[in-house]
C-alpha positions as CSV (number, residue, x, y, z in Angstrom):
1,M,0.0,0.0,0.0
2,L,2.9,2.4,0.8
3,D,4.3,1.9,-2.7
4,W,0.9,2.5,-4.2
5,C,0.5,5.8,-2.2
6,E,3.9,7.0,-3.2
7,K,3.1,6.5,-6.9
8,N,-0.3,8.3,-6.7
9,F,0.2,11.0,-4.1
10,A,3.9,11.6,-3.4
11,S,4.4,13.6,-6.6
12,C,1.5,16.1,-6.2
13,Q,2.7,19.5,-7.3
14,L,0.8,22.1,-5.1
15,G,3.2,25.0,-5.3
16,D,4.6,24.4,-1.8
17,E,6.9,21.5,-0.7
18,R,5.1,21.3,2.7
19,L,1.7,20.9,0.9
20,N,3.3,18.2,-1.4
21,N,4.4,16.2,1.6
22,R,1.1,16.7,3.4
23,A,-0.7,15.4,0.3
24,F,1.2,12.1,0.6
25,T,0.5,11.8,4.3
26,I,-3.2,12.5,3.8
27,G,-3.5,10.2,0.8
28,K,-1.9,7.4,2.8
29,A,-4.3,7.9,5.7
30,L,-7.4,8.0,3.5
31,S,-6.3,4.9,1.6
32,Q,-6.2,3.0,4.9
33,G,-9.5,4.3,6.3
34,F,-11.7,5.3,3.3
35,G,-15.3,5.4,4.2
36,K,-14.7,6.2,7.8
37,A,-15.3,9.6,9.5
38,L,-12.4,12.0,9.2
39,S,-12.1,12.0,12.9
40,E,-11.5,8.3,12.8
41,I,-9.0,8.5,9.9
42,F,-7.0,11.5,11.4
43,R,-7.2,10.5,15.1
44,G,-5.0,13.2,16.8
45,A,-6.5,16.7,17.2
46,N,-3.5,18.3,15.5
47,E,-3.5,15.7,12.6
48,L,-7.2,16.3,12.1
49,K,-6.8,20.1,12.2
50,R,-3.9,19.9,9.6
51,A,-6.1,17.8,7.3
52,Y,-9.0,20.3,7.5
53,E,-6.5,23.1,6.7
54,F,-5.1,21.2,3.8
55,F,-8.6,20.6,2.3
56,A,-9.5,24.3,2.7
57,N,-6.2,25.6,1.1
58,G,-6.9,27.1,-2.4
59,K,-3.8,25.5,-3.8
60,T,-5.0,21.9,-3.1
61,E,-7.3,21.7,-6.0
62,F,-9.0,18.6,-7.3
63,A,-7.1,18.6,-10.6
64,N,-3.8,18.9,-8.8
65,I,-4.5,15.9,-6.6
66,I,-5.5,13.5,-9.4
67,E,-2.8,14.7,-11.8
68,P,0.0,12.2,-10.7
69,H,-2.4,9.3,-11.1
70,C,-3.7,10.5,-14.5
71,A,-0.1,11.0,-15.7
72,M,0.8,7.5,-14.6
73,T,-2.3,6.1,-16.3
74,T,-1.5,7.9,-19.5
75,E,2.0,6.4,-19.5
76,A,0.6,2.9,-18.9
77,A,-2.0,3.4,-21.7
78,E,0.7,4.3,-24.2
79,K,2.0,0.7,-24.0
80,Y,-1.0,-0.4,-26.0
81,E,-1.8,0.2,-29.7
82,V,-5.5,0.6,-28.7
83,V,-6.8,1.7,-25.4
84,L,-10.5,2.2,-24.4
85,S,-11.6,5.4,-22.6
86,V,-14.9,4.7,-20.9
87,G,-16.7,7.9,-20.1
88,D,-19.7,8.5,-17.7
89,T,-21.1,11.2,-15.4
90,T,-22.3,10.8,-11.8
91,F,-24.0,13.2,-9.4
92,L,-22.7,13.5,-5.9
93,D,-25.5,14.8,-3.6
94,Y,-24.7,16.9,-0.5
95,G,-28.2,18.1,0.0
96,N,-28.0,17.4,3.8
97,I,-25.4,20.2,4.1
98,R,-27.4,23.1,5.4
99,V,-24.7,25.7,6.2
100,K,-21.8,25.4,3.8
101,T,-23.8,25.4,0.6
102,E,-21.7,27.8,-1.5
103,G,-20.0,26.1,-4.3
104,Y,-22.6,23.3,-4.6
105,G,-25.4,23.4,-7.1
106,P,-28.5,21.6,-8.3
107,T,-28.1,17.9,-9.4
108,G,-31.7,17.1,-10.3
109,N,-34.6,15.7,-8.4
110,G,-34.1,18.3,-5.7
111,G,-30.5,17.3,-5.1
112,N,-27.7,19.8,-4.3
113,G,-24.1,18.9,-4.8
114,L,-21.4,18.3,-7.4
115,I,-21.1,16.6,-10.8
116,L,-18.2,14.3,-11.7
117,H,-17.3,13.1,-15.2
118,S,-14.7,10.3,-15.5
119,A,-12.7,8.9,-18.4
120,L,-11.6,5.5,-17.3
121,A,-8.8,3.7,-19.3
122,I,-9.5,0.1,-20.0
123,E,-7.2,-2.6,-21.6
124,P,-9.1,-3.8,-24.7
125,E,-8.5,-7.6,-24.5
126,Q,-9.6,-8.6,-21.0
127,G,-11.2,-5.3,-19.8
128,Q,-8.7,-4.7,-17.0
129,T,-8.9,-1.2,-15.6
130,I,-5.7,0.8,-16.1
131,G,-6.7,3.9,-14.3
132,L,-8.2,7.4,-14.8
133,L,-7.1,9.3,-17.9
134,W,-9.1,12.4,-17.1
135,Q,-11.8,13.7,-14.7
136,K,-13.8,16.9,-14.5
137,L,-15.6,18.1,-11.4
138,W,-18.0,21.0,-11.3
139,N,-21.2,22.4,-9.9
140,R,-24.2,24.0,-11.5
141,E,-25.2,27.6,-10.6
142,H,-28.5,28.0,-8.7
143,K,-31.2,29.6,-10.8
144,A,-32.6,32.9,-9.7
145,K,-35.9,32.7,-7.8
146,P,-38.9,33.7,-10.0
147,P,-40.5,37.1,-9.3
148,E,-43.2,37.1,-6.6
149,N,-46.8,37.3,-7.8
150,E,-45.7,36.1,-11.3
151,T,-48.7,35.4,-13.5
152,P,-48.9,32.2,-15.6
153,K,-48.4,34.3,-18.8
154,Q,-45.3,36.0,-17.3
155,K,-44.0,32.6,-16.3
156,K,-44.4,31.2,-19.8
157,Q,-42.6,34.3,-21.3
158,R,-39.8,34.0,-18.8
159,R,-39.2,30.3,-19.5
160,A,-39.3,30.9,-23.2
161,S,-36.7,33.6,-22.8
162,Q,-34.5,31.3,-20.7
163,R,-34.7,28.6,-23.4
164,K,-33.8,31.0,-26.1
165,I,-30.7,32.2,-24.2
166,A,-29.7,28.6,-23.5
167,R,-29.9,27.7,-27.2
168,Q,-27.7,30.6,-28.1
169,R,-24.9,29.8,-25.7
170,P,-21.7,28.5,-27.3
171,F,-21.5,24.7,-27.2
172,E,-18.3,25.0,-25.1
173,E,-20.3,26.6,-22.3
174,K,-22.9,23.8,-22.2
175,E,-22.6,20.7,-19.9
176,S,-22.8,18.4,-22.9
177,Y,-19.4,19.8,-24.0
178,R,-17.8,17.4,-21.5
179,W,-18.2,14.5,-24.0
180,V,-16.2,16.4,-26.7
181,E,-13.8,17.8,-24.1
182,A,-12.8,14.3,-23.1
183,L,-11.8,13.6,-26.8
184,T,-10.0,16.9,-27.1
185,E,-8.0,16.6,-23.9
186,L,-6.9,13.0,-24.4
187,E,-5.9,13.6,-28.0
188,K,-3.4,16.1,-26.6
189,K,-2.2,13.9,-23.7
190,V,-1.8,10.4,-25.1
191,E,1.1,9.5,-27.4
192,K,0.2,9.4,-31.1
193,N,1.1,5.7,-31.5
194,T,-1.9,4.8,-29.3
195,H,-5.4,4.9,-30.7
196,V,-7.9,5.9,-28.0
197,I,-11.5,4.7,-28.5
198,H,-14.0,6.6,-26.3
199,I,-17.0,4.6,-25.2
200,F,-20.1,6.5,-24.2
201,D,-23.7,5.5,-23.2
202,R,-26.7,7.2,-24.7
203,E,-26.1,10.6,-23.1
204,G,-23.0,10.9,-25.3
205,D,-25.1,10.5,-28.5
206,I,-24.6,14.0,-29.8
207,S,-23.6,15.0,-33.3
208,E,-20.7,17.1,-31.9
209,V,-19.0,13.9,-30.6
210,F,-19.0,12.3,-34.1
211,D,-17.9,15.6,-35.7
212,K,-15.0,16.0,-33.3
213,A,-14.0,12.4,-33.8
214,R,-13.6,12.9,-37.6
215,Q,-11.3,15.9,-36.9
216,L,-9.0,13.9,-34.7
217,K,-6.3,11.6,-36.0
218,H,-5.8,9.3,-33.0
219,S,-9.2,9.1,-31.4
220,G,-12.4,7.1,-32.2
221,V,-15.8,6.7,-30.6
222,L,-18.2,4.0,-29.7
223,V,-21.6,5.4,-28.6
224,R,-24.9,3.8,-27.8
225,A,-27.5,5.6,-29.9
226,T,-30.5,7.2,-28.3
227,H,-31.8,9.3,-31.3
228,D,-33.5,7.7,-34.3
229,R,-31.5,9.8,-36.6
230,S,-32.2,10.7,-40.2
231,L,-29.7,9.1,-42.5
232,D,-28.1,11.0,-45.4
233,Q,-29.7,8.9,-48.1
234,D,-33.5,9.2,-48.8
235,S,-34.1,10.5,-45.2
236,Q,-34.4,6.9,-44.0
237,R,-34.2,6.5,-40.2
238,L,-31.5,4.7,-38.2
239,W,-33.7,2.0,-36.6
240,E,-35.6,1.3,-39.8
241,K,-32.3,0.9,-41.7
242,M,-30.8,-1.5,-39.2
243,E,-34.0,-3.6,-38.7
244,S,-34.0,-4.3,-42.4
245,Q,-30.5,-5.8,-42.3
246,P,-30.0,-9.5,-42.0
247,I,-28.8,-11.1,-38.8
248,H,-25.1,-11.8,-39.2
249,F,-24.4,-13.8,-36.1
250,E,-25.5,-14.5,-32.5
251,Q,-23.4,-13.7,-29.4
252,E,-23.8,-14.5,-25.7
253,I,-22.9,-12.0,-23.0
254,D,-23.2,-11.9,-19.2
255,I,-25.3,-9.0,-17.9
256,P,-24.4,-7.8,-14.4
257,A,-27.1,-7.2,-11.8
258,T,-28.5,-3.7,-11.2
259,A,-31.1,-2.2,-8.9
260,K,-33.7,-3.0,-11.5
261,R,-32.6,-6.4,-12.8
262,K,-30.9,-9.6,-11.8
263,A,-27.7,-10.8,-13.4
264,R,-28.3,-13.1,-16.3
265,H,-26.8,-14.7,-19.5
266,A,-28.2,-13.1,-22.6
267,K,-28.1,-14.2,-26.3
268,L,-28.0,-11.4,-28.8
269,A,-28.9,-11.3,-32.5
270,V,-26.4,-9.0,-34.2
271,R,-26.7,-6.9,-37.4
272,F,-24.1,-4.4,-38.7
273,C,-23.4,-2.2,-41.7
274,P,-21.9,1.2,-42.6
275,I,-24.3,4.2,-42.4
276,Q,-24.2,7.9,-43.0
277,L,-25.7,10.3,-40.4
278,R,-27.2,13.5,-41.6
279,T,-25.1,16.4,-40.3
280,P,-27.2,19.1,-38.5
281,Y,-27.4,22.5,-40.2
282,R,-25.6,24.3,-37.3
283,F,-22.3,22.7,-38.4
284,D,-20.0,24.4,-40.9
285,N,-18.9,21.0,-42.3
286,R,-22.1,19.6,-43.8
287,A,-20.6,16.4,-45.1
288,P,-22.3,13.3,-43.7
289,L,-21.0,11.6,-40.7
290,N,-19.7,8.2,-41.8
291,V,-19.9,5.6,-39.1
292,Y,-20.7,1.9,-38.7
293,A,-23.8,0.7,-36.8
294,V,-23.8,-2.6,-34.8
295,Y,-27.4,-3.4,-33.7
296,A,-27.8,-6.1,-31.1
297,T,-31.2,-7.4,-29.8
298,E,-31.8,-10.0,-27.2
299,I,-33.3,-13.4,-28.1
300,D,-35.5,-15.4,-25.6
301,C,-35.4,-12.8,-22.9
302,P,-36.9,-13.9,-19.6
303,F,-40.5,-12.8,-19.3
304,E,-39.9,-10.7,-16.2
305,D,-37.1,-8.7,-17.8
306,D,-36.9,-6.1,-20.5
307,P,-34.9,-7.4,-23.5
308,L,-31.6,-5.7,-24.3
309,S,-31.5,-3.6,-27.4
310,W,-28.2,-1.9,-28.3
311,M,-27.8,0.4,-31.2
312,L,-24.1,1.1,-31.3
313,L,-22.5,3.7,-33.5
314,T,-18.7,3.7,-34.0
315,T,-16.0,5.3,-36.1
316,E,-14.2,1.9,-36.1
317,V,-14.4,0.0,-39.4
318,V,-16.8,-3.0,-38.9
319,K,-16.6,-5.2,-42.0
320,D,-16.8,-8.7,-40.5
321,V,-18.3,-10.7,-37.7
322,E,-15.0,-10.7,-35.7
323,K,-14.9,-6.9,-35.5
324,A,-18.6,-6.6,-34.7
325,A,-18.2,-9.1,-31.9
326,T,-15.2,-7.0,-30.6
327,I,-17.4,-3.8,-30.7
328,L,-20.0,-5.6,-28.5
329,R,-17.4,-6.8,-26.1
330,W,-15.9,-3.4,-25.8
331,Y,-19.2,-1.9,-25.1
332,T,-19.8,-4.3,-22.2
333,Y,-16.7,-2.8,-20.6
334,R,-18.7,0.4,-20.1
335,W,-20.1,-1.1,-17.0
336,R,-16.7,-0.7,-15.4
337,V,-17.2,3.0,-15.0
338,E,-20.6,2.5,-13.4
339,E,-18.9,0.1,-10.9
340,Y,-16.2,2.7,-10.3
341,H,-18.7,5.4,-9.4
342,K,-20.5,2.9,-7.1
343,I,-17.2,2.2,-5.3
344,L,-16.6,5.9,-5.0
345,K,-20.0,6.5,-3.4
346,S,-20.7,3.3,-1.4
347,G,-17.2,2.1,-0.7
348,C,-15.4,5.4,-0.2
349,Q,-18.5,6.9,1.2
350,S,-17.8,10.1,-0.8
351,E,-21.3,11.6,-0.1
352,R,-21.1,11.2,3.7
353,Y,-18.6,14.0,4.4
354,R,-19.7,17.5,5.3
355,L,-17.1,19.9,4.1
356,A,-17.4,23.3,2.4
357,S,-17.2,22.8,-1.4
358,V,-13.6,23.8,-1.7
359,G,-12.5,21.2,0.8
360,M,-14.9,18.6,-0.6
361,K,-13.5,18.9,-4.1
362,T,-10.0,18.3,-2.7
363,L,-11.1,15.3,-0.7
364,L,-12.8,13.9,-3.8
365,G,-9.5,14.1,-5.6
366,F,-8.0,11.5,-3.1
367,L,-11.1,9.3,-3.0
368,S,-11.4,9.2,-6.8
369,V,-7.9,7.7,-7.0
370,I,-8.5,5.3,-4.1
371,A,-11.6,4.0,-5.7
372,I,-9.5,3.1,-8.7
373,E,-7.4,0.7,-6.7
374,L,-10.4,-1.1,-5.4
375,L,-11.8,-1.5,-8.9
376,Q,-8.4,-2.7,-10.3
377,V,-8.1,-5.4,-7.6
378,T,-11.7,-6.6,-8.3
379,Y,-11.0,-7.2,-11.9
380,L,-7.4,-8.4,-11.5
381,H,-9.0,-11.3,-9.6
382,R,-11.3,-12.0,-12.7
383,T,-8.7,-11.5,-15.4
384,Q,-5.3,-12.5,-13.9
385,P,-6.2,-14.9,-10.9
386,L,-2.9,-16.8,-11.2
387,A,-0.7,-13.7,-10.9
388,P,1.5,-13.5,-7.7
389,A,-0.3,-12.2,-4.6
390,R,2.5,-9.6,-4.2
391,E,1.0,-7.8,-7.2
392,I,-1.7,-6.4,-4.9
393,L,-0.3,-6.9,-1.3
394,N,2.8,-5.6,0.5
395,H,4.9,-7.6,2.8
396,L,2.9,-6.8,6.0
397,Q,-0.4,-7.5,4.3
398,L,0.8,-10.9,3.2
399,K,2.1,-11.7,6.6
400,V,-1.3,-10.7,8.2
401,L,-3.3,-12.8,5.7
402,K,-1.1,-15.8,6.1
403,A,-1.5,-15.6,9.9
404,R,-5.3,-15.1,9.6
405,F,-5.7,-18.0,7.1
406,P,-3.0,-20.5,8.0
407,K,-4.2,-23.2,5.6
408,L,-2.2,-21.9,2.6
409,P,-2.1,-23.0,-1.0
410,D,1.2,-24.1,-2.6
411,V,1.4,-20.8,-4.5
412,L,0.1,-17.5,-3.1
413,T,-1.8,-16.0,-6.0
414,V,-4.0,-12.9,-6.7
415,A,-7.0,-15.3,-6.5
416,W,-6.0,-16.4,-3.0
417,A,-5.3,-12.9,-1.8
418,V,-8.6,-11.4,-3.1
419,E,-10.7,-14.3,-1.8
420,S,-9.0,-14.0,1.6
421,I,-9.8,-10.3,1.7
422,A,-13.4,-11.0,0.7
423,F,-13.7,-13.5,3.6
424,L,-12.5,-10.7,5.9
425,G,-15.3,-8.6,4.4
426,G,-18.0,-11.2,5.1
427,Y,-17.9,-13.4,2.0
428,L,-19.5,-16.7,2.9
429,E,-17.8,-20.1,2.4
430,H,-20.9,-21.7,0.8
431,R,-21.0,-19.0,-1.9
432,R,-17.6,-19.8,-3.4
433,K,-19.1,-20.5,-6.8
434,T,-20.7,-17.0,-7.0
435,P,-18.7,-14.0,-8.2
436,L,-17.1,-11.8,-5.5
437,G,-19.0,-8.7,-4.9
438,I,-17.4,-5.3,-4.7
439,Q,-18.9,-4.5,-1.3
440,V,-17.4,-7.5,0.5
441,L,-14.0,-6.6,-1.1
442,W,-14.0,-3.0,0.2
443,R,-15.1,-4.1,3.6
444,G,-12.4,-6.7,3.5
445,W,-9.7,-4.1,2.6
446,L,-10.7,-1.9,5.6
447,K,-10.6,-4.9,7.9
448,L,-7.1,-5.8,6.5
449,H,-5.9,-2.3,7.1
450,D,-7.1,-2.5,10.7
451,L,-5.4,-5.9,11.2
452,C,-2.2,-4.5,9.8
453,E,-2.4,-1.5,12.2
454,G,-3.0,-3.8,15.1
455,W,0.0,-6.0,14.1
456,Q,2.3,-3.0,13.9
457,L,1.1,-1.7,17.3
458,A,1.7,-5.2,18.9
459,A,5.2,-5.3,17.4
460,T,6.1,-2.0,19.0
461,T,4.9,-2.9,22.5
């Protein structure tokens, strides 16, 4: 863990050597106590005071905290010819904060908090998480209260005026710009011998994304369509065009559980072909947007579930079954970023803290990086179970786990280490054949940190 903290937090550049050193100290403490109250993580009064002062310092910005990790991820990504950048947005709600509300903003459904957009680097063959390539954290501005005694007619006029102003804003000032901003930023950061494919869900289905992709030399996109777009030829619609195509092959995938559905095995009928999307009139370049569509629909879906239907649009050339199957597999890796945000919220408990917005944004910088480690360990167990246990454990952690679980295998592997950690977190023996859940893993990590701390204390007495 110490080596991991040094790599991610020891090289923060905050404009002051004392702040740089404090960033490492705070990062180490948070990585060993994520999810706990700050008073539990920083136990001494002076230590807690210095942590609060660090969070409130204007130099300790979110971007500066995550920069070493993002730089390290970029360097690791450049080892691949192709790397996937999975993008998604999550809302962090701090509506329970009644006093320190400045710097927070509306998040929808009455929420008040911050918005976080993540670009997660994924290895394209097995879907292993590499790390964060880029993140953006911001807050919306609160809208002015409507005038008192406003008549229905005045309300209608005011809203029409607001909509007109919103339409006239430059695209760069709109929230949807974050999808294009990710392409632009990573095109500048990642070496030119690496092709970055951005994977977005339906919210990223905007024409500006496809237009930007055709302007960039080393970036591509894979987006799940939400709009039944007009195609360039004969004004035919996207869904009509793809439903008329023959089924090229069938493919089976595993669907993870969500709050609305159980995990299941799904069989998909897959169609694909090149298409031309009609370019909106607001663009200077009116040439059609040339992409490929991969349309996957579920066969024999269980009665109680809604069948999957994925209309995927990509700038990648899809001319055969093998490439279409690859596109589908890549899109399933999009769930990684949802799991990452779940770890950030539920594992790192990022919404439980009650700081002013400046301090909260700094704290989120640390927690955003720590959540990556938990996600990496989870998938390392699935993709490289036979790797040595020392890939994820330091010497003390190995010693504690061997003492806690003395019945050891001949070779200490990642699979043994992760399963041992899961048992610390409450994983049950009789459920060995079921996949390890992320929740038991983060609980297990916290328990392991506590055991290591107890071991060290016992050794000094």
